[in-house]
Steps between C-alpha positions, in 0.01 A plus 500: 500500500562135573450380855805301607571272794732769637213750498282259697782435745554871559128549560495210746802645677337845520188340655721319752687822576173680577385210720832500686454870571164415658658220704770730635232747612326241720680620809610280785597187307854364530748584225560226243705491179281543192585391145303582186543222243488558124155343508383767746484255790589648838709282729560580868792335677506517879841595644692203635823679588399753764172355627440228754296196394203639696534840327522330161188297565315809628600702191385222268168465682440877509547539125306181418209624711506855358508376140242227567753253363455129443746348748646163406587231757832557674788287369826407668807385305831434677381698802398805294136599543348635177188717506328591174183685404351639179275802455320703237426870511282746307260242360789266406688769304799442727599164643783399719649294779637537849797280589676430826788264578566450871842343554591300810731676745869435456671325789771670700775350281354691203407186309 
């Protein structure tokens, strides 16, 4: 049997799937949206639609702390605060990122 790129990608995705199951069993951490990439990378996106900026920041920090992530310096572009961290899990078998975009409040005119 020939090992193909697709076979590697499926294995990486299975490893990420197992790791995600462990993450979801952690308990009292805030819910975030998880994506498993074809490379097996896990990406967490903090909710920006139903959470306040303080809740978004708290969710990002909670996950970054729990996963012992490498947090990058905060960036702001056009008033949007971007938080980003990378992590590895299971002796680097699974890697990933945590992302958070905190948008400025809209004014009363809806602009």
